[in-house]
N, CA, C and O atoms as a Maestro MAE file, in Angstrom:
{
 s_m_m2io_version
 :::
 2.0.0
}

f_m_ct {
 s_m_title
 :::
 protein
 m_atom[332] {
  # First column is atom index #
  i_m_mmod_type
  r_m_x_coord
  r_m_y_coord
  r_m_z_coord
  i_m_residue_number
  s_m_chain_name
  s_m_pdb_residue_name
  s_m_pdb_atom_name
  i_m_atomic_number
  :::
  1 25 10.315 -6.360 -4.914 1 A "MET " " N  " 7
  2 3 9.101 -5.586 -5.070 1 A "MET " " CA " 6
  3 2 8.754 -5.466 -6.545 1 A "MET " " C  " 6
  4 15 8.752 -4.368 -7.101 1 A "MET " " O  " 8
  5 25 8.468 -6.563 -7.161 2 A "SER " " N  " 7
  6 3 8.107 -6.486 -8.570 2 A "SER " " CA " 6
  7 2 6.709 -7.037 -8.766 2 A "SER " " C  " 6
  8 15 6.338 -8.064 -8.198 2 A "SER " " O  " 8
  9 25 5.960 -6.345 -9.566 3 A "LEU " " N  " 7
  10 3 4.620 -6.810 -9.915 3 A "LEU " " CA " 6
  11 2 4.718 -7.446 -11.291 3 A "LEU " " C  " 6
  12 15 4.967 -6.770 -12.289 3 A "LEU " " O  " 8
  13 25 4.520 -8.748 -11.328 4 A "ASN " " N  " 7
  14 3 4.581 -9.382 -12.636 4 A "ASN " " CA " 6
  15 2 3.260 -9.167 -13.371 4 A "ASN " " C  " 6
  16 15 2.284 -8.715 -12.771 4 A "ASN " " O  " 8
  17 25 3.222 -9.478 -14.638 5 A "ASN " " N  " 7
  18 3 2.027 -9.215 -15.442 5 A "ASN " " CA " 6
  19 2 0.796 -9.915 -14.905 5 A "ASN " " C  " 6
  20 15 -0.309 -9.377 -14.970 5 A "ASN " " O  " 8
  21 25 0.982 -11.117 -14.374 6 A "LYS " " N  " 7
  22 3 -0.155 -11.865 -13.863 6 A "LYS " " CA " 6
  23 2 -0.847 -11.110 -12.719 6 A "LYS " " C  " 6
  24 15 -2.074 -11.029 -12.683 6 A "LYS " " O  " 8
  25 25 -0.064 -10.562 -11.790 7 A "SER " " N  " 7
  26 3 -0.661 -9.892 -10.644 7 A "SER " " CA " 6
  27 2 -1.257 -8.528 -11.007 7 A "SER " " C  " 6
  28 15 -2.171 -8.059 -10.327 7 A "SER " " O  " 8
  29 25 -0.758 -7.889 -12.060 8 A "THR " " N  " 7
  30 3 -1.308 -6.586 -12.419 8 A "THR " " CA " 6
  31 2 -2.673 -6.719 -13.081 8 A "THR " " C  " 6
  32 15 -3.366 -5.718 -13.264 8 A "THR " " O  " 8
  33 25 -3.067 -7.924 -13.438 9 A "GLU " " N  " 7
  34 3 -4.385 -8.127 -14.047 9 A "GLU " " CA " 6
  35 2 -5.486 -8.231 -13.001 9 A "GLU " " C  " 6
  36 15 -6.667 -8.146 -13.339 9 A "GLU " " O  " 8
  37 25 -5.120 -8.413 -11.747 10 A "LYS " " N  " 7
  38 3 -6.109 -8.586 -10.699 10 A "LYS " " CA " 6
  39 2 -6.841 -7.282 -10.406 10 A "LYS " " C  " 6
  40 15 -6.270 -6.197 -10.516 10 A "LYS " " O  " 8
  41 25 -8.106 -7.402 -10.034 11 A "LEU " " N  " 7
  42 3 -8.878 -6.225 -9.658 11 A "LEU " " CA " 6
  43 2 -8.664 -5.870 -8.195 11 A "LEU " " C  " 6
  44 15 -8.673 -4.696 -7.823 11 A "LEU " " O  " 8
  45 25 -8.469 -6.894 -7.363 12 A "PHE " " N  " 7
  46 3 -8.287 -6.673 -5.934 12 A "PHE " " CA " 6
  47 2 -7.201 -7.573 -5.386 12 A "PHE " " C  " 6
  48 15 -7.001 -8.693 -5.857 12 A "PHE " " O  " 8
  49 25 -6.507 -7.070 -4.390 13 A "TYR " " N  " 7
  50 3 -5.452 -7.828 -3.719 13 A "TYR " " CA " 6
  51 2 -5.789 -7.929 -2.239 13 A "TYR " " C  " 6
  52 15 -6.211 -6.949 -1.625 13 A "TYR " " O  " 8
  53 25 -5.603 -9.114 -1.666 14 A "LYS " " N  " 7
  54 3 -5.786 -9.292 -0.231 14 A "LYS " " CA " 6
  55 2 -4.594 -8.663 0.480 14 A "LYS " " C  " 6
  56 15 -3.524 -8.490 -0.103 14 A "LYS " " O  " 8
  57 25 -4.799 -8.329 1.742 15 A "ILE " " N  " 7
  58 3 -3.730 -7.675 2.511 15 A "ILE " " CA " 6
  59 2 -2.483 -8.553 2.582 15 A "ILE " " C  " 6
  60 15 -1.363 -8.044 2.582 15 A "ILE " " O  " 8
  61 25 -2.675 -9.864 2.643 16 A "SER " " N  " 7
  62 3 -1.516 -10.770 2.694 16 A "SER " " CA " 6
  63 2 -0.725 -10.708 1.386 16 A "SER " " C  " 6
  64 15 0.502 -10.810 1.395 16 A "SER " " O  " 8
  65 25 -1.423 -10.543 0.270 17 A "GLU " " N  " 7
  66 3 -0.735 -10.429 -1.021 17 A "GLU " " CA " 6
  67 2 0.047 -9.118 -1.102 17 A "GLU " " C  " 6
  68 15 1.170 -9.081 -1.605 17 A "GLU " " O  " 8
  69 25 -0.562 -8.045 -0.598 18 A "VAL " " N  " 7
  70 3 0.108 -6.740 -0.604 18 A "VAL " " CA " 6
  71 2 1.379 -6.811 0.237 18 A "VAL " " C  " 6
  72 15 2.435 -6.338 -0.183 18 A "VAL " " O  " 8
  73 25 1.275 -7.401 1.418 19 A "ALA " " N  " 7
  74 3 2.434 -7.531 2.299 19 A "ALA " " CA " 6
  75 2 3.533 -8.341 1.620 19 A "ALA " " C  " 6
  76 15 4.714 -8.012 1.735 19 A "ALA " " O  " 8
  77 25 3.147 -9.392 0.918 20 A "GLU " " N  " 7
  78 3 4.125 -10.235 0.231 20 A "GLU " " CA " 6
  79 2 4.793 -9.487 -0.927 20 A "GLU " " C  " 6
  80 15 6.006 -9.585 -1.110 20 A "GLU " " O  " 8
  81 25 4.018 -8.751 -1.698 21 A "ILE " " N  " 7
  82 3 4.557 -8.000 -2.841 21 A "ILE " " CA " 6
  83 2 5.661 -7.050 -2.376 21 A "ILE " " C  " 6
  84 15 6.705 -6.936 -3.019 21 A "ILE " " O  " 8
  85 25 5.418 -6.369 -1.251 22 A "PHE " " N  " 7
  86 3 6.355 -5.348 -0.782 22 A "PHE " " CA " 6
  87 2 7.304 -5.855 0.306 22 A "PHE " " C  " 6
  88 15 8.119 -5.097 0.831 22 A "PHE " " O  " 8
  89 25 7.190 -7.133 0.637 23 A "ASP " " N  " 7
  90 3 8.044 -7.751 1.644 23 A "ASP " " CA " 6
  91 2 7.989 -6.988 2.969 23 A "ASP " " C  " 6
  92 15 9.015 -6.651 3.561 23 A "ASP " " O  " 8
  93 25 6.751 -6.727 3.415 24 A "ILE " " N  " 7
  94 3 6.525 -6.051 4.693 24 A "ILE " " CA " 6
  95 2 5.492 -6.853 5.485 24 A "ILE " " C  " 6
  96 15 4.843 -7.751 4.948 24 A "ILE " " O  " 8
  97 25 5.351 -6.522 6.751 25 A "ASN " " N  " 7
  98 3 4.361 -7.188 7.599 25 A "ASN " " CA " 6
  99 2 2.960 -6.689 7.288 25 A "ASN " " C  " 6
  100 15 2.773 -5.551 6.858 25 A "ASN " " O  " 8
  101 25 1.986 -7.547 7.509 26 A "ILE " " N  " 7
  102 3 0.582 -7.158 7.341 26 A "ILE " " CA " 6
  103 2 0.268 -5.970 8.257 26 A "ILE " " C  " 6
  104 15 -0.482 -5.070 7.880 26 A "ILE " " O  " 8
  105 25 0.844 -5.976 9.452 27 A "SER " " N  " 7
  106 3 0.587 -4.874 10.383 27 A "SER " " CA " 6
  107 2 1.089 -3.541 9.812 27 A "SER " " C  " 6
  108 15 0.501 -2.493 10.081 27 A "SER " " O  " 8
  109 25 2.165 -3.576 9.034 28 A "ALA " " N  " 7
  110 3 2.670 -2.351 8.400 28 A "ALA " " CA " 6
  111 2 1.667 -1.832 7.377 28 A "ALA " " C  " 6
  112 15 1.451 -0.624 7.270 28 A "ALA " " O  " 8
  113 25 1.055 -2.740 6.627 29 A "VAL " " N  " 7
  114 3 0.047 -2.335 5.638 29 A "VAL " " CA " 6
  115 2 -1.136 -1.683 6.360 29 A "VAL " " C  " 6
  116 15 -1.631 -0.643 5.926 29 A "VAL " " O  " 8
  117 25 -1.586 -2.290 7.455 30 A "ARG " " N  " 7
  118 3 -2.695 -1.720 8.238 30 A "ARG " " CA " 6
  119 2 -2.317 -0.338 8.782 30 A "ARG " " C  " 6
  120 15 -3.118 0.596 8.743 30 A "ARG " " O  " 8
  121 25 -1.091 -0.227 9.285 31 A "PHE " " N  " 7
  122 3 -0.626 1.051 9.830 31 A "PHE " " CA " 6
  123 2 -0.617 2.124 8.739 31 A "PHE " " C  " 6
  124 15 -1.106 3.234 8.945 31 A "PHE " " O  " 8
  125 25 -0.058 1.780 7.580 32 A "TRP " " N  " 7
  126 3 -0.016 2.740 6.481 32 A "TRP " " CA " 6
  127 2 -1.417 3.142 6.054 32 A "TRP " " C  " 6
  128 15 -1.653 4.296 5.698 32 A "TRP " " O  " 8
  129 25 -2.348 2.198 6.088 33 A "GLU " " N  " 7
  130 3 -3.734 2.513 5.721 33 A "GLU " " CA " 6
  131 2 -4.299 3.579 6.657 33 A "GLU " " C  " 6
  132 15 -5.008 4.484 6.217 33 A "GLU " " O  " 8
  133 25 -3.987 3.469 7.940 34 A "LYS " " N  " 7
  134 3 -4.469 4.468 8.917 34 A "LYS " " CA " 6
  135 2 -3.772 5.813 8.736 34 A "LYS " " C  " 6
  136 15 -4.400 6.866 8.855 34 A "LYS " " O  " 8
  137 25 -2.495 5.773 8.452 35 A "GLU " " N  " 7
  138 3 -1.687 6.994 8.396 35 A "GLU " " CA " 6
  139 2 -1.821 7.780 7.093 35 A "GLU " " C  " 6
  140 15 -1.761 9.009 7.100 35 A "GLU " " O  " 8
  141 25 -1.998 7.085 5.990 36 A "PHE " " N  " 7
  142 3 -2.010 7.744 4.675 36 A "PHE " " CA " 6
  143 2 -3.419 7.704 4.084 36 A "PHE " " C  " 6
  144 15 -3.947 6.636 3.773 36 A "PHE " " O  " 8
  145 25 -4.013 8.887 3.936 37 A "ASP " " N  " 7
  146 3 -5.393 8.925 3.439 37 A "ASP " " CA " 6
  147 2 -5.513 8.610 1.949 37 A "ASP " " C  " 6
  148 15 -6.625 8.533 1.426 37 A "ASP " " O  " 8
  149 25 -4.383 8.427 1.257 38 A "ILE " " N  " 7
  150 3 -4.465 8.017 -0.151 38 A "ILE " " CA " 6
  151 2 -4.769 6.518 -0.270 38 A "ILE " " C  " 6
  152 15 -5.102 6.037 -1.353 38 A "ILE " " O  " 8
  153 25 -4.656 5.783 0.841 39 A "LEU " " N  " 7
  154 3 -4.979 4.355 0.825 39 A "LEU " " CA " 6
  155 2 -6.411 4.169 1.295 39 A "LEU " " C  " 6
  156 15 -6.758 4.491 2.431 39 A "LEU " " O  " 8
  157 25 -7.228 3.647 0.403 40 A "LYS " " N  " 7
  158 3 -8.626 3.426 0.733 40 A "LYS " " CA " 6
  159 2 -9.074 2.055 0.224 40 A "LYS " " C  " 6
  160 15 -9.847 1.965 -0.730 40 A "LYS " " O  " 8
  161 25 -8.585 0.989 0.862 41 A "PRO " " N  " 7
  162 3 -9.004 -0.330 0.386 41 A "PRO " " CA " 6
  163 2 -10.494 -0.546 0.635 41 A "PRO " " C  " 6
  164 15 -11.058 -0.057 1.614 41 A "PRO " " O  " 8
  165 25 -11.105 -1.280 -0.263 42 A "LYS " " N  " 7
  166 3 -12.503 -1.637 -0.072 42 A "LYS " " CA " 6
  167 2 -12.544 -2.757 0.954 42 A "LYS " " C  " 6
  168 15 -11.533 -3.412 1.206 42 A "LYS " " O  " 8
  169 25 -13.700 -2.976 1.540 43 A "LYS " " N  " 7
  170 3 -13.844 -4.095 2.469 43 A "LYS " " CA " 6
  171 2 -15.018 -4.949 2.012 43 A "LYS " " C  " 6
  172 15 -16.068 -4.438 1.622 43 A "LYS " " O  " 8
  173 25 -14.814 -6.274 2.070 44 A "ASN " " N  " 7
  174 3 -15.900 -7.165 1.689 44 A "ASN " " CA " 6
  175 2 -16.839 -7.366 2.877 44 A "ASN " " C  " 6
  176 15 -16.659 -6.744 3.925 44 A "ASN " " O  " 8
  177 25 -17.831 -8.226 2.717 45 A "LYS " " N  " 7
  178 3 -18.823 -8.437 3.781 45 A "LYS " " CA " 6
  179 2 -18.199 -8.941 5.072 45 A "LYS " " C  " 6
  180 15 -18.704 -8.668 6.161 45 A "LYS " " O  " 8
  181 25 -17.100 -9.675 4.950 46 A "LYS " " N  " 7
  182 3 -16.405 -10.188 6.135 46 A "LYS " " CA " 6
  183 2 -15.514 -9.124 6.774 46 A "LYS " " C  " 6
  184 15 -14.990 -9.332 7.868 46 A "LYS " " O  " 8
  185 25 -15.339 -7.998 6.105 47 A "GLY " " N  " 7
  186 3 -14.476 -6.944 6.631 47 A "GLY " " CA " 6
  187 2 -13.026 -7.061 6.177 47 A "GLY " " C  " 6
  188 15 -12.166 -6.312 6.640 47 A "GLY " " O  " 8
  189 25 -12.754 -8.002 5.270 48 A "ASN " " N  " 7
  190 3 -11.393 -8.155 4.736 48 A "ASN " " CA " 6
  191 2 -11.067 -7.004 3.791 48 A "ASN " " C  " 6
  192 15 -11.901 -6.595 2.984 48 A "ASN " " O  " 8
  193 25 -9.858 -6.493 3.898 49 A "ARG " " N  " 7
  194 3 -9.434 -5.393 3.022 49 A "ARG " " CA " 6
  195 2 -9.140 -5.930 1.629 49 A "ARG " " C  " 6
  196 15 -8.530 -6.985 1.462 49 A "ARG " " O  " 8
  197 25 -9.593 -5.174 0.639 50 A "LEU " " N  " 7
  198 3 -9.325 -5.515 -0.757 50 A "LEU " " CA " 6
  199 2 -8.700 -4.289 -1.415 50 A "LEU " " C  " 6
  200 15 -9.343 -3.252 -1.578 50 A "LEU " " O  " 8
  201 25 -7.443 -4.433 -1.783 51 A "PHE " " N  " 7
  202 3 -6.691 -3.316 -2.344 51 A "PHE " " CA " 6
  203 2 -6.779 -3.325 -3.866 51 A "PHE " " C  " 6
  204 15 -6.629 -4.370 -4.500 51 A "PHE " " O  " 8
  205 25 -7.021 -2.154 -4.446 52 A "THR " " N  " 7
  206 3 -7.116 -2.004 -5.894 52 A "THR " " CA " 6
  207 2 -5.719 -1.777 -6.477 52 A "THR " " C  " 6
  208 15 -4.779 -1.487 -5.737 52 A "THR " " O  " 8
  209 25 -5.580 -1.906 -7.787 53 A "PRO " " N  " 7
  210 3 -4.289 -1.570 -8.407 53 A "PRO " " CA " 6
  211 2 -3.842 -0.134 -8.085 53 A "PRO " " C  " 6
  212 15 -2.644 0.124 -7.968 53 A "PRO " " O  " 8
  213 25 -4.791 0.798 -7.943 54 A "LYS " " N  " 7
  214 3 -4.452 2.181 -7.569 54 A "LYS " " CA " 6
  215 2 -3.857 2.206 -6.158 54 A "LYS " " C  " 6
  216 15 -2.887 2.921 -5.904 54 A "LYS " " O  " 8
  217 25 -4.442 1.421 -5.236 55 A "ASP " " N  " 7
  218 3 -3.873 1.314 -3.889 55 A "ASP " " CA " 6
  219 2 -2.445 0.773 -3.952 55 A "ASP " " C  " 6
  220 15 -1.566 1.242 -3.230 55 A "ASP " " O  " 8
  221 25 -2.220 -0.214 -4.817 56 A "ILE " " N  " 7
  222 3 -0.892 -0.806 -4.960 56 A "ILE " " CA " 6
  223 2 0.108 0.253 -5.432 56 A "ILE " " C  " 6
  224 15 1.236 0.312 -4.943 56 A "ILE " " O  " 8
  225 25 -0.311 1.082 -6.377 57 A "GLU " " N  " 7
  226 3 0.565 2.165 -6.851 57 A "GLU " " CA " 6
  227 2 0.888 3.127 -5.719 57 A "GLU " " C  " 6
  228 15 2.030 3.565 -5.581 57 A "GLU " " O  " 8
  229 25 -0.116 3.458 -4.906 58 A "ASN " " N  " 7
  230 3 0.102 4.366 -3.779 58 A "ASN " " CA " 6
  231 2 1.008 3.728 -2.727 58 A "ASN " " C  " 6
  232 15 1.858 4.405 -2.149 58 A "ASN " " O  " 8
  233 25 0.832 2.440 -2.478 59 A "ILE " " N  " 7
  234 3 1.695 1.742 -1.527 59 A "ILE " " CA " 6
  235 2 3.130 1.729 -2.048 59 A "ILE " " C  " 6
  236 15 4.083 1.839 -1.277 59 A "ILE " " O  " 8
  237 25 3.270 1.595 -3.354 60 A "LYS " " N  " 7
  238 3 4.609 1.611 -3.960 60 A "LYS " " CA " 6
  239 2 5.304 2.946 -3.650 60 A "LYS " " C  " 6
  240 15 6.494 2.970 -3.339 60 A "LYS " " O  " 8
  241 25 4.565 4.041 -3.735 61 A "ILE " " N  " 7
  242 3 5.113 5.374 -3.432 61 A "ILE " " CA " 6
  243 2 5.480 5.466 -1.951 61 A "ILE " " C  " 6
  244 15 6.571 5.914 -1.598 61 A "ILE " " O  " 8
  245 25 4.554 5.035 -1.089 62 A "ILE " " N  " 7
  246 3 4.787 5.073 0.361 62 A "ILE " " CA " 6
  247 2 6.002 4.222 0.717 62 A "ILE " " C  " 6
  248 15 6.872 4.651 1.475 62 A "ILE " " O  " 8
  249 25 6.052 3.020 0.167 63 A "HIS " " N  " 7
  250 3 7.168 2.112 0.434 63 A "HIS " " CA " 6
  251 2 8.489 2.744 0.007 63 A "HIS " " C  " 6
  252 15 9.476 2.685 0.741 63 A "HIS " " O  " 8
  253 25 8.507 3.343 -1.171 64 A "TYR " " N  " 7
  254 3 9.711 3.989 -1.688 64 A "TYR " " CA " 6
  255 2 10.177 5.100 -0.738 64 A "TYR " " C  " 6
  256 15 11.353 5.172 -0.381 64 A "TYR " " O  " 8
  257 25 9.237 5.961 -0.335 65 A "LEU " " N  " 7
  258 3 9.604 7.088 0.523 65 A "LEU " " CA " 6
  259 2 10.108 6.619 1.892 65 A "LEU " " C  " 6
  260 15 11.112 7.121 2.397 65 A "LEU " " O  " 8
  261 25 9.400 5.652 2.485 66 A "LEU " " N  " 7
  262 3 9.757 5.214 3.836 66 A "LEU " " CA " 6
  263 2 10.967 4.298 3.857 66 A "LEU " " C  " 6
  264 15 11.895 4.506 4.640 66 A "LEU " " O  " 8
  265 25 10.963 3.289 3.005 67 A "LYS " " N  " 7
  266 3 11.982 2.244 3.075 67 A "LYS " " CA " 6
  267 2 13.242 2.559 2.277 67 A "LYS " " C  " 6
  268 15 14.346 2.196 2.685 67 A "LYS " " O  " 8
  269 25 13.079 3.236 1.138 68 A "GLU " " N  " 7
  270 3 14.248 3.487 0.293 68 A "GLU " " CA " 6
  271 2 14.824 4.890 0.475 68 A "GLU " " C  " 6
  272 15 16.038 5.079 0.399 68 A "GLU " " O  " 8
  273 25 13.963 5.865 0.714 69 A "GLN " " N  " 7
  274 3 14.434 7.240 0.874 69 A "GLN " " CA " 6
  275 2 14.645 7.623 2.338 69 A "GLN " " C  " 6
  276 15 15.268 8.645 2.628 69 A "GLN " " O  " 8
  277 25 14.130 6.810 3.261 70 A "GLY " " N  " 7
  278 3 14.355 7.057 4.677 70 A "GLY " " CA " 6
  279 2 13.502 8.152 5.288 70 A "GLY " " C  " 6
  280 15 13.843 8.693 6.340 70 A "GLY " " O  " 8
  281 25 12.398 8.482 4.638 71 A "PHE " " N  " 7
  282 3 11.493 9.491 5.186 71 A "PHE " " CA " 6
  283 2 10.826 8.966 6.454 71 A "PHE " " C  " 6
  284 15 10.651 7.759 6.623 71 A "PHE " " O  " 8
  285 25 10.460 9.886 7.338 72 A "THR " " N  " 7
  286 3 9.578 9.524 8.448 72 A "THR " " CA " 6
  287 2 8.163 9.457 7.889 72 A "THR " " C  " 6
  288 15 7.921 9.890 6.762 72 A "THR " " O  " 8
  289 25 7.234 8.922 8.660 73 A "VAL " " N  " 7
  290 3 5.835 8.872 8.215 73 A "VAL " " CA " 6
  291 2 5.331 10.296 7.964 73 A "VAL " " C  " 6
  292 15 4.681 10.564 6.954 73 A "VAL " " O  " 8
  293 25 5.636 11.198 8.890 74 A "GLU " " N  " 7
  294 3 5.194 12.595 8.722 74 A "GLU " " CA " 6
  295 2 5.826 13.236 7.488 74 A "GLU " " C  " 6
  296 15 5.156 13.955 6.747 74 A "GLU " " O  " 8
  297 25 7.100 12.978 7.271 75 A "GLY " " N  " 7
  298 3 7.788 13.511 6.108 75 A "GLY " " CA " 6
  299 2 7.198 12.977 4.811 75 A "GLY " " C  " 6
  300 15 7.025 13.717 3.843 75 A "GLY " " O  " 8
  301 25 6.890 11.676 4.802 76 A "ALA " " N  " 7
  302 3 6.293 11.056 3.616 76 A "ALA " " CA " 6
  303 2 4.902 11.632 3.349 76 A "ALA " " C  " 6
  304 15 4.536 11.865 2.197 76 A "ALA " " O  " 8
  305 25 4.129 11.862 4.409 77 A "LYS " " N  " 7
  306 3 2.784 12.459 4.249 77 A "LYS " " CA " 6
  307 2 2.892 13.829 3.587 77 A "LYS " " C  " 6
  308 15 2.139 14.145 2.666 77 A "LYS " " O  " 8
  309 25 3.836 14.640 4.065 78 A "LYS " " N  " 7
  310 3 4.014 15.979 3.501 78 A "LYS " " CA " 6
  311 2 4.427 15.918 2.037 78 A "LYS " " C  " 6
  312 15 3.922 16.674 1.206 78 A "LYS " " O  " 8
  313 25 5.349 15.012 1.732 79 A "LYS " " N  " 7
  314 3 5.833 14.844 0.352 79 A "LYS " " CA " 6
  315 2 4.684 14.441 -0.573 79 A "LYS " " C  " 6
  316 15 4.556 14.964 -1.680 79 A "LYS " " O  " 8
  317 25 3.855 13.514 -0.113 80 A "ILE " " N  " 7
  318 3 2.732 13.040 -0.926 80 A "ILE " " CA " 6
  319 2 1.704 14.156 -1.123 80 A "ILE " " C  " 6
  320 15 1.156 14.312 -2.214 80 A "ILE " " O  " 8
  321 25 1.443 14.929 -0.067 81 A "LYS " " N  " 7
  322 3 0.463 16.037 -0.180 81 A "LYS " " CA " 6
  323 2 0.906 17.080 -1.186 81 A "LYS " " C  " 6
  324 15 0.079 17.697 -1.859 81 A "LYS " " O  " 8
  325 25 2.237 17.280 -1.289 82 A "ARG " " N  " 7
  326 3 2.753 18.285 -2.227 82 A "ARG " " CA " 6
  327 2 2.591 17.865 -3.668 82 A "ARG " " C  " 6
  328 15 2.547 18.714 -4.559 82 A "ARG " " O  " 8
  329 25 2.502 16.565 -3.916 83 A "LYS " " N  " 7
  330 3 2.402 16.078 -5.299 83 A "LYS " " CA " 6
  331 2 0.997 16.089 -5.813 83 A "LYS " " C  " 6
  332 15 0.755 15.708 -6.958 83 A "LYS " " O  " 8
  :::
 }
 m_bond[331] {
  # First column is bond index #
  i_m_from
  i_m_to
  i_m_order
  :::
  1 1 2 1
  2 2 3 1
  3 3 4 2
  4 3 5 1
  5 5 6 1
  6 6 7 1
  7 7 8 2
  8 7 9 1
  9 9 10 1
  10 10 11 1
  11 11 12 2
  12 11 13 1
  13 13 14 1
  14 14 15 1
  15 15 16 2
  16 15 17 1
  17 17 18 1
  18 18 19 1
  19 19 20 2
  20 19 21 1
  21 21 22 1
  22 22 23 1
  23 23 24 2
  24 23 25 1
  25 25 26 1
  26 26 27 1
  27 27 28 2
  28 27 29 1
  29 29 30 1
  30 30 31 1
  31 31 32 2
  32 31 33 1
  33 33 34 1
  34 34 35 1
  35 35 36 2
  36 35 37 1
  37 37 38 1
  38 38 39 1
  39 39 40 2
  40 39 41 1
  41 41 42 1
  42 42 43 1
  43 43 44 2
  44 43 45 1
  45 45 46 1
  46 46 47 1
  47 47 48 2
  48 47 49 1
  49 49 50 1
  50 50 51 1
  51 51 52 2
  52 51 53 1
  53 53 54 1
  54 54 55 1
  55 55 56 2
  56 55 57 1
  57 57 58 1
  58 58 59 1
  59 59 60 2
  60 59 61 1
  61 61 62 1
  62 62 63 1
  63 63 64 2
  64 63 65 1
  65 65 66 1
  66 66 67 1
  67 67 68 2
  68 67 69 1
  69 69 70 1
  70 70 71 1
  71 71 72 2
  72 71 73 1
  73 73 74 1
  74 74 75 1
  75 75 76 2
  76 75 77 1
  77 77 78 1
  78 78 79 1
  79 79 80 2
  80 79 81 1
  81 81 82 1
  82 82 83 1
  83 83 84 2
  84 83 85 1
  85 85 86 1
  86 86 87 1
  87 87 88 2
  88 87 89 1
  89 89 90 1
  90 90 91 1
  91 91 92 2
  92 91 93 1
  93 93 94 1
  94 94 95 1
  95 95 96 2
  96 95 97 1
  97 97 98 1
  98 98 99 1
  99 99 100 2
  100 99 101 1
  101 101 102 1
  102 102 103 1
  103 103 104 2
  104 103 105 1
  105 105 106 1
  106 106 107 1
  107 107 108 2
  108 107 109 1
  109 109 110 1
  110 110 111 1
  111 111 112 2
  112 111 113 1
  113 113 114 1
  114 114 115 1
  115 115 116 2
  116 115 117 1
  117 117 118 1
  118 118 119 1
  119 119 120 2
  120 119 121 1
  121 121 122 1
  122 122 123 1
  123 123 124 2
  124 123 125 1
  125 125 126 1
  126 126 127 1
  127 127 128 2
  128 127 129 1
  129 129 130 1
  130 130 131 1
  131 131 132 2
  132 131 133 1
  133 133 134 1
  134 134 135 1
  135 135 136 2
  136 135 137 1
  137 137 138 1
  138 138 139 1
  139 139 140 2
  140 139 141 1
  141 141 142 1
  142 142 143 1
  143 143 144 2
  144 143 145 1
  145 145 146 1
  146 146 147 1
  147 147 148 2
  148 147 149 1
  149 149 150 1
  150 150 151 1
  151 151 152 2
  152 151 153 1
  153 153 154 1
  154 154 155 1
  155 155 156 2
  156 155 157 1
  157 157 158 1
  158 158 159 1
  159 159 160 2
  160 159 161 1
  161 161 162 1
  162 162 163 1
  163 163 164 2
  164 163 165 1
  165 165 166 1
  166 166 167 1
  167 167 168 2
  168 167 169 1
  169 169 170 1
  170 170 171 1
  171 171 172 2
  172 171 173 1
  173 173 174 1
  174 174 175 1
  175 175 176 2
  176 175 177 1
  177 177 178 1
  178 178 179 1
  179 179 180 2
  180 179 181 1
  181 181 182 1
  182 182 183 1
  183 183 184 2
  184 183 185 1
  185 185 186 1
  186 186 187 1
  187 187 188 2
  188 187 189 1
  189 189 190 1
  190 190 191 1
  191 191 192 2
  192 191 193 1
  193 193 194 1
  194 194 195 1
  195 195 196 2
  196 195 197 1
  197 197 198 1
  198 198 199 1
  199 199 200 2
  200 199 201 1
  201 201 202 1
  202 202 203 1
  203 203 204 2
  204 203 205 1
  205 205 206 1
  206 206 207 1
  207 207 208 2
  208 207 209 1
  209 209 210 1
  210 210 211 1
  211 211 212 2
  212 211 213 1
  213 213 214 1
  214 214 215 1
  215 215 216 2
  216 215 217 1
  217 217 218 1
  218 218 219 1
  219 219 220 2
  220 219 221 1
  221 221 222 1
  222 222 223 1
  223 223 224 2
  224 223 225 1
  225 225 226 1
  226 226 227 1
  227 227 228 2
  228 227 229 1
  229 229 230 1
  230 230 231 1
  231 231 232 2
  232 231 233 1
  233 233 234 1
  234 234 235 1
  235 235 236 2
  236 235 237 1
  237 237 238 1
  238 238 239 1
  239 239 240 2
  240 239 241 1
  241 241 242 1
  242 242 243 1
  243 243 244 2
  244 243 245 1
  245 245 246 1
  246 246 247 1
  247 247 248 2
  248 247 249 1
  249 249 250 1
  250 250 251 1
  251 251 252 2
  252 251 253 1
  253 253 254 1
  254 254 255 1
  255 255 256 2
  256 255 257 1
  257 257 258 1
  258 258 259 1
  259 259 260 2
  260 259 261 1
  261 261 262 1
  262 262 263 1
  263 263 264 2
  264 263 265 1
  265 265 266 1
  266 266 267 1
  267 267 268 2
  268 267 269 1
  269 269 270 1
  270 270 271 1
  271 271 272 2
  272 271 273 1
  273 273 274 1
  274 274 275 1
  275 275 276 2
  276 275 277 1
  277 277 278 1
  278 278 279 1
  279 279 280 2
  280 279 281 1
  281 281 282 1
  282 282 283 1
  283 283 284 2
  284 283 285 1
  285 285 286 1
  286 286 287 1
  287 287 288 2
  288 287 289 1
  289 289 290 1
  290 290 291 1
  291 291 292 2
  292 291 293 1
  293 293 294 1
  294 294 295 1
  295 295 296 2
  296 295 297 1
  297 297 298 1
  298 298 299 1
  299 299 300 2
  300 299 301 1
  301 301 302 1
  302 302 303 1
  303 303 304 2
  304 303 305 1
  305 305 306 1
  306 306 307 1
  307 307 308 2
  308 307 309 1
  309 309 310 1
  310 310 311 1
  311 311 312 2
  312 311 313 1
  313 313 314 1
  314 314 315 1
  315 315 316 2
  316 315 317 1
  317 317 318 1
  318 318 319 1
  319 319 320 2
  320 319 321 1
  321 321 322 1
  322 322 323 1
  323 323 324 2
  324 323 325 1
  325 325 326 1
  326 326 327 1
  327 327 328 2
  328 327 329 1
  329 329 330 1
  330 330 331 1
  331 331 332 2
  :::
 }
}
């Protein structure tokens, strides 16, 4: 889960790129988008999600809480709301 300098220069990331960065399924990214209101990817005319660097930072927090700290989705939501 490392963002190299090249990828941090991008304005938008496709959902497949986000899934690859965090080594998770695309469906997990979609699920997190529904569950966590801090994720608000833009959508292009085709309806494809475009994630901003801010979204990537938020996904990094969500990923850390769920995958590394073992929080449930509800627990992670509460933790994020407190911050």
